[in-house]
ZAVOFI-945843 format. One record per atom (N, C-alpha, C): residue in one letter; x, y, z. Coordinates in steps of 0.2 Angstrom, whole numbers, plus 5000, padded with zeros to 4 digits. Layout:
REM ZAVOFI-945843
AXYZ ...
This chain:
REM ZAVOFI-945843
X500449945000 X500050005000 X500450065000 X500350114995 X500750174995 X500550224999 X500950255003 X500850305008 X501050375005 X500550425006 X500750495004 X501050535010 X501450575008 X501850615013 X501350665016 X501450685022 X500950735025 X500950805021 X501550815018 X501550885014 X501050875008 X501050815005 X500650804999 X499850815001 X499750785007 X499050785009 X498850855011 X499250895014 X499050965016 X498951005009 X499350995004 X499251024998 X498551014995 X498350954995 X497750934992 X497150964996 X497150965002 X496650995006 X496651075005 X497151105004 X497151175002 X496851184996 X496951144991 X496651154984 X495951144984 X495751094988 X494951074988 X494651134992 X494951164997 X494551225000 X494551284996 X495051294992 X495051354987 X494551344982 X494451284979 X493951264974 X493251274977 X493151254983 X492551264986 X492351334987 X492851374989 X492751444990 X492551484984 X492951464978 X492851494972 X492151474969 X491851414970 X491251394968 X490651434972 X490751444978 X490251474982 X490251554980 X490751574978 X490851644976 X490551654969 X490651604964 X490351614957 X489651594956 X489251574962 X488551554961 X488151614958 X487851594952 X487451654949 X486851674953 X486751734952 X486151764955 X485551744952 X484951754955 X484251734952 X484151784946 X483951754941 X483751794935 X483051814935 X482951884933 X482251904933 X481951894926 X481451854926 X481151834920 X480851884916 X480951894910 X480651944905 X479951914903 X479451954903 X478751934901 X478551984896 X478051964892 X477752004887 X477052024890 X476952094890 X476352114893 X475852144888 X475252144890 X474652174886 X474252214891 X474052274888 X473652324892 X472952314891 X472552314896 X471852304896 X471452364893 X471052354888 X470652404886 X469952384886 X469552414891 X468852394891 X468452424886 X467852384884 X467452414879 X467652394872 X468252364871 X468452344865 X468352274862 X467852244865 X467652174863 X467152174858 X467052224854 X466552214849 X466752164844 X466352114842 X466552064838 X466352084830 X466752054826 X466752054819 X466851984816 X466251954814 X466251894811 X466251904803 X466551864800 X466651874792 X466451804789 X466051814784 X465851754780 X465951774773 X466351724769 X466551734762 X465951714758 X465851744752 X465251724748 X465351754741 X464851744737 X464851764730 X464251804729 X464351864725 X463751904723 X463351864718 X462751864719 X462251834715 X461651874714 X461251864709 X460651894708 X460051864712 X459551904714 X459051864718 X458551834713 X458451854707 X458051824702 X458451804696 X458451744694 X458851714689 X458451664686 X458351664679 X457851614676 X458251594669 X458051524668 X458351494661 X457751514656 X458051534650 X457651554645 X457651504639 X457151484636 X457151434631 X456551444626 X456651414620 X456051424615 X455451384617 X454851404616 X454251374617 X454051314612 X454451314607 X454451264602 X455151234600 X455151174597 X455751154595 X455951174588 X456651164587 X456851184580 X457651194580 X457851214574 X458551224573 X458751304574 X459151314579 X459351384580 X459751414573 X459551464571 X459851494565 X460251564566 X460051584572 X460451654574 X460451664581 X460951684584 X461051704591 X461351774591 X460951814595 X461151884595 X461551914600 X461551874606 X461951904612 X462451854615 X462851874618 X463351834622 X463351834629 X463751794633 X463751804640 X463951874642 X463651894647 X463751964650 X463452024646 X463052004641 X462652064638 X462152084642 X462052154642 X461452184646 X460852194641 X460352164642 X459752164638 X459152204641 X458752224637 X458052254638 X457452204637 X456952214641 X456352174640 X456152174633 X455952114630 X455752114623 X456252114618 X456952114620 X457452114615 X457552044612 X457652044606 X457751974603 X458451944605 X458451884607 X459051854609 X459251794604 X458851764601 X459051704597 X458351694592 X458451654587 X457951634582 X458051564580 X457551534579 X457551464576 X457251464569 X457351414565 X457151414558 X456351424558 X456051474555 X455351484556 X454951444550 X455251404546 X454951384540 X454351334542 X454451294546 X453951244548 X453351274551 X453451324556 X452951354560 X452551404555 X452951424550 X452651474545 X452151434541 X452351374539 X451851334535 X451251304539 X451351294545 X450851274549 X450351334550 X450551394550 X450151454551 X449751464544 X450051454538 X449751454532 X449151404531 X449351344534 X448851284533 X448251304538 X448351334544 X447851354548 X447351404545 X447751454542 X447351504539 X446851484533 X447151434529 X446751404524 X446151364527 X446251334533 X445751294536 X445151344538 X445351394541 X444851444543 X444451464537 X444751484531 X444351504525 X443851444523 X444051384523 X443651324521 X443051324526 X443151324532 X442651314537 X442151374537 X442451434535 X441951494535 X441551484529 X441751454524 X441351444518 X440751394519 X440951344523 X440451284524 X439951314529 X440151354534 X439751384539 X439251434535 X439451474530 X439051524527 X438551484522 X438751434519 X438251394515 X437751354520 X437951334526 X437451304530 X436951354532 X437151424533 X436751474535 X436251484530 X436451494524 X436051504518 X435451444517 X435751384518 X435251324518 X434751334523 X434951344529 X434451354535 X433951404533 X434151464531 X433651514529 X433151494524 X433351464519 X432951434514 X432451384517 X432651344521 X432251294524 X431751324529 X431851384531 X431451414536 X430851444531 X430951464525 X430451484521 X430051434518 X430351374517 X429951314515 X429451294520 X429751294526 X429251274532 X428651314533 X428751384531 X428251424532 X427651414526 X427951384521 X427451374515 X427251304516 X427351264521 X427151194522 X427451144517 X428051164514 X428251114509 X428751064513 X428951074519 X429451034522 X429151024529 X429450974533 X429250964540 X429751004544 X429551004551 X429951044556 X430551004557 X430550934556 X431150894557 X431750904552 X431450924546 X431950944541 X432351004542 X431951054545 X432251114547 X432751104553 X432551064558 X433051044563 X433651014561 X433650974556 X434250944553 X434750994550 X434451044547 X434851104544 X435151144549 X434751154555 X434951194560 X435551154564 X435551094564 X436151054567 X436751064562 X436651054556 X437151064551 X437451134552 X437051184553 X437251254553 X437751264560 X437451234565 X437851244572 X438551204571 X438551144568 X439151104567 X439651144563 X439451174558 X439851204553 X440151274557 X439751304561 X439951364565 X440451344570 X440351284573 X440851264578 X441551244575 X441551214569 X442151204565 X442451264563 X442051314561 X442351384560 X442751414566 X442451404572 X442751434578 X443351394580 X443351334579 X443951284580 X444451304575 X444351314569 X444851334564 X445151404566 X444751444568 X445051514570 X445551504576 X445351464581 X445751454587 X446451414585 X446351374580 X446951334578 X447451384574 X447151434571 X447551484567 X447851534572 X447551544578 X447851584583 X448451554586 X448351484587 X448951444590 X449551444585 X449351434579 X449851424574 X450251494573 X449851554573 X450251614573 X450651624579 X450451604585 X450851614591 X451451564590 X451351504588 X451951464587 X452451494582 X452251534577 X452651564573 X453051624576 X452651654581 X453051714584 X453551684589 X453451624592 X453851584596 X454551574593 X454651574586 X455251564583 X455751614585 X455551674588 X456051714590 X456051714598 X456651704601 X456651704609 X456851784611 X456351804615 X456451874617 X456651874625 X456951934627 X457151934634 X456451954638 X456451914644 X455751924648 X455851984652 X456452004654 X456552064658 X457152094657 X457252154660 X457852194659 X458352154664 X458952144661 X459452104665 X460152094661 X460452044664 X461152024661 X461151954659 X461351934653 X461451864651 X462051834655 X461951784659 X462451754663 X462651684661 X462351654656 X462551594653 X462251584646 X462551554642 X462351534635 X462451464634 X461851424633 X461951354633 X461751324627 X461651364621 X461551334615 X461851384610 X462051364604 X462251404599 X461951394592 X462151434587 X461851424580 X461951364577 X461451334574 X461551264571 X461351214575 X461251224582 X461051174586 X460251164586 X460051104586 X459351084587 X459151084594 X458651114596 X458351114603 X457651094603 X457451074609 X456751054610 X456451104614 X455751104614 X455351154617 X455551154625 X455651214627 X455851224635 X456551214636 X457051184632 X457751174633 X458051244634 X458451244640 X458751304642 X459251334636 X459251394634 X459651424629 X460051474632 X459751514636 X460051574640 X459851574647 X460351604651 X460151614658 X460151694659 X459551714661 X459551794662 X459451804670 X459851854672 X459851874679 X459551944679 X458951954683 X458652014683 X459052064687 X458952134685 X459452184688 X459152214695 X458552184697 X458252224703 X458652224709 X458952164711 X459252154718 X459952114717 X460352134721 X461052094722 X461052064729 X461352004729 X461351964735 X462051934736 X462251914742 X462851874743 X462651814745 X462851754742 X462651684744 X463251664749 X463051644755 X463651624759 X463351554763 X463851524766 X463651464769 X463851474777 X463451454781 X463551474788 X463451414792 X463951394797 X463851334801 X463251344805 X462951284807 X462351284811 X462351314818 X462951314821 X463051344827 X463151424827 X463151454821 X463151524820 X462551554817 X462051514815 X461451544812 X461151604816 X461051584823 X460751634827 X461151704828 X461851694828 X462251754828 X462151794821 X462051764816 X461951804809 X461251834809 X460751794811 X460051824810 X459851874816 X460251874821 X460051924827 X460551984826 X460951984822 X461452034821 X461052104820 X461252154823 X460952224822 X461252254816 X461852234814 X462152274808 X462552224804 X462452224798 X462752184793 X463052224787 X463652214785 X463952244780 X464252194775 X464352224769 X464652184763 X465152224761 X465752184760 X466352214757 X466652174751 X466752204745 X466952164740 X467752154740 X467952104738 X468652094738 X469052144734 X468752164728 X469052214724 X469052284727 X468652294732 X468652364735 X468452354742 X468952324747 X468752314754 X468652374758 X468852434756 X468752494760 X468052514760 X467652494755 X466952524754 X466452464757 X466052484762 X465552444765 X464852454763 X464452404761 X463752414759 X463352384765 X462852424767 X462352394772 X461952334769 X461852284773 X461552224770 X461052204776 X460652154774 X460152114778 X460152044776 X459952004781 X459851934779 X459151924776 X459051904770 X458451894767 X458151824767 X458651774767 X458351704767 X458851654770 X458651614774 X459051564777 X458751494775 X459151454772 X458851384770 X458551344776 X458051314775 X457751274780 X458051214782 X458551194778 X458851124779 X459651134778 X459951094781 X460751094782 X460951054776 X461551074773 X461851034768 X462150974771 X462050914768 X462250854771 X462950844771 X463350874767 X464050864766 X464450914771 X464250974770 X464651024774 X464351044781 X463751024782 X463351044788 X463351114789 X463251154784 X463151224784 X462451244781 X462151294782 X461551324780 X461751374774 X461351374769 X461451424763 X461051484765 X461351544765 X461051604767 X461151654762 X460551694760 X460651744756 X460551814759 X461051854758 X461151924761 X461051974756 X460452014756 X460352064751 X460752124753 X461052154747 X461452214748 X460952274747 X460952324751 X460552384750 X460952434746 X460552464741 X460852514737 X461552494734 X461552444730 X462252424727 X462352474721 X463052494720 X463152534715 X463452494709 X463652524703 X463852484697 X464452444699 X464852454704 X465452414705 X465252344708 X464652334710 X464452274712 X464252234706 X464652184704 X464452144698 X464352074701 X463952034697 X463751964699 X464351924698 X464451874702 X465051834702 X465651854706 X465651914708 X466251944712 X466251914719 X466851904722 X466851884729 X466751934734 X466451924739 X466251974744 X466251944751 X466351984756 X466351964763 X465751994766 X465351954770 X464851974774 X465051984781 X465052044784 X465352054791 X464752064795 X464852034801 X464352044807 X464652084812 X464452144813 X464752194817 X464252194824 X464552184829 X464252184836 X464552234841 X464252274844 X464452314849 X464752274855 X465352294858 X465552264864 X465252284870 X465252244876 X465052264882 X465552314885 X465252364889 X465752424891 X466252394896 X466152334900 X466652314905 X466952254902 X466952234896 X467252174893 X467852204889 X468352154889 X468952164885 X469152104881 X469552114876 X469852054872 X470552054874 X470751994877 X471451974879 X471651924875 X472351914874 X472651864870 X472451794873 X472351744869 X472151684872 X472751654876 X473351674875 X473951644879 X473951674886 X473551724887 X473651754894 X473151724899 X472751674897 X472351644902 X472651584905 X472651584912 X472951534916 X472351494920 X472451434920 X471951394923 X472151374930 X471851394935 X471951384942 X471351344945 X471551284947 X470951234949 X470351234945 X470551234938 X469951234933 X469651294932 X469851354935 X469551414934 X469951464931 X469751504926 X470151554922 X470451604926 X471051624925 X471351684929 X471851714924 X472151774926 X472651804922 X473151834928 X473851844925 X474351864930 X474351944929 X474151984934 X474252054934 X474952074936 X475152124932 X475852154933 X475752214937 X476152224942 X476152284946 X476752324945 X476752384941 X477352424939 X477752444945 X477452454951 X477752484957 X478252424960 X478052364961 X478452314964 X478752264959 X478552274952 X478752224947 X478552154949 X478052144953 X477852074954 X477152064951 X477051994950 X476451974947 X475951944952 X475351954951 X474851924956 X474251894951 X473951834954 X473451804950 X472751834951 X472451854946 X471751884946 X471251834943 X470751814946 X470251774943 X469851814938 X469651784932 X469251824927 X468651774925 X468151814922 X467651774919 X467651774911 X467651724908 X467651714901 X466951724898 X466951764893 X466251774890 X466251744883 X466851734879 X466751704873 X467551694870 X467651634867 X468251624864 X468151644856 X468651684854 X468551704847 X469251694844 X469251704837 X469851694833 X470351744835 X470151804837 X470651864839 X470851864846 X470551824850 X470751824857 X470151794861 X470151814868 X469651784873 X469351854875 X468651844875 X468251904878 X468251894886 X468451934890 X468451934897 X467951984899 X467451964903 X466852004905 X466952034912 X467352004916 X467552034923 X468152004925 X468452044930 X469052024933 X469652064931 X469552114927 X470152154924 X469852234924 X470352274925 X470152344925 X470452384919 X470252444918 X470552484912 X471252494914 X471652484909 X472352504910 X472852444913 X472452394916 X472852344919 X473452314914 X473952294917 X474452264913 X474452184915 X474352144910 X474352074911 X474852034907 X475051984910 X475551944906 X475251904900 X475551914894 X475251894888 X475451824886 X476051804889 X476351744886 X476751714892 X476851644892 X477251614897 X476951614904 X476251604904 X475851614911 X475951554915 X476151494912 X476251434916 X476851424920 X477351474919 X477951474922 X478051524927 X477551554930 X477551614935 X477251584941 X477451624946 X477251604953 X476951674956 X476551664961 X476251724964 X476851764968 X476851834967 X477351874970 X478051874966 X478051834961 X478751834957 X478851904954 X479551924954 X479751984951 X479951964944 X479652004939 X479752004932 X479952074929 X480152074923 X480252134920 X479952134913 X479652184910 X479352184904 X479852174898 X479652134893 X480052114888 X480252174884 X480852194882 X481052254879 X480952254871 X480752194869 X480652184861 X479952204859 X479552224864 X478852234862 X478352194866 X477752214866 X477252184870 X476652174866 X476252124868 X475652104864 X475152164867 X474752184862 X474252234864 X474552304865 X474352334870 X474652404872 X474952404878 X475552374878 X475952374885 X476652394883 X476752464883 X477452494881 X477952474887 X478552474885 X479052454889 X479152514895 X478952574893 X478952624898 X478452614904 X478052564904 X477552544909 X477952524915 X478552494914 X478952464920 X479352524923 X479452524930 X479752574933 X480452574931 X480752634932 X481552644931 X481852604936 X482452574934 X482852534938 X483152574944 X483152554950 X483452594956 X484152594955 X484452644957 X485152654957 X485452604962 X486052574960 X486352524965 X487052544965 X487352534971 X488052554973 X488452494970 X489152514969 X489552474966 X489852424972 
């Protein structure tokens, strides 16, 4: 066994004591944690919900010929503005024209037969007065007269139908509006009632949106609705909910809602993308705080309030009114101008000394809110 000399042992003890003294002297001081602050502003909890949609006409109808045939001319294209009664397209009128001529000839023929039957009846009346014929013979002529008159009236009705059919060869605009779709072209054979054009009437403009079922009440009870076009988001148009679909879409679980635009100007065009905004006034004692500022203590919400005088934080219970995309609405527990910790709330303790983060704060918490550092002696 190797033995150390007393001098060596003493040297080692001196070194260990020196290292221990140095370690105790170099122990770092407690670090004051920087925190990001937000300043409470009461009455700023007015909500703004936005639903994206498309500008559509309230009245839109498919236009088609009332008779079948081959289209020989189309006068308008998609996007054309038309007036009521303006010709849009025409089919070959040859067949309906011949039908009208045939009906006209039938009227002439039945009119001749009716007049002949009338003359026969008049003659038989004279013969009956002279007792040359019986009353039954006169009745037979009366029946013939009535039958020929009925045929004449039927022929006139057929002529009117044929003339109407001839006028149906030209498709006219039913109202003032804009052509939003063209479904047939020249040379195409169409049947009666087949859609050729889609006409949007110019009376009203609407925005078609889809609303989740849990937000229908928010939309229908809103006191103020506005519409903003993506092309010009700075201009807001007053609006109102006109129609809510009675059934939910099976795929998206949303309701189709039509929002009517009040007094649209020419800048509002069909097919444009628009946002429907629901503007609500906030409660006077409510404030919107960052979602990251909420701390759960025993299952109840609270925030860390920062005291600029002591630079300490304390826990303040709050009441949550609503969770929104832009933050959390707190209805009680905070005061105007309070500074609260906006981030890192789960790493704090009551009475802990912190300092505002110098790189900026969430909300309105300027770095100047912290007191100046006290002078320290060397």
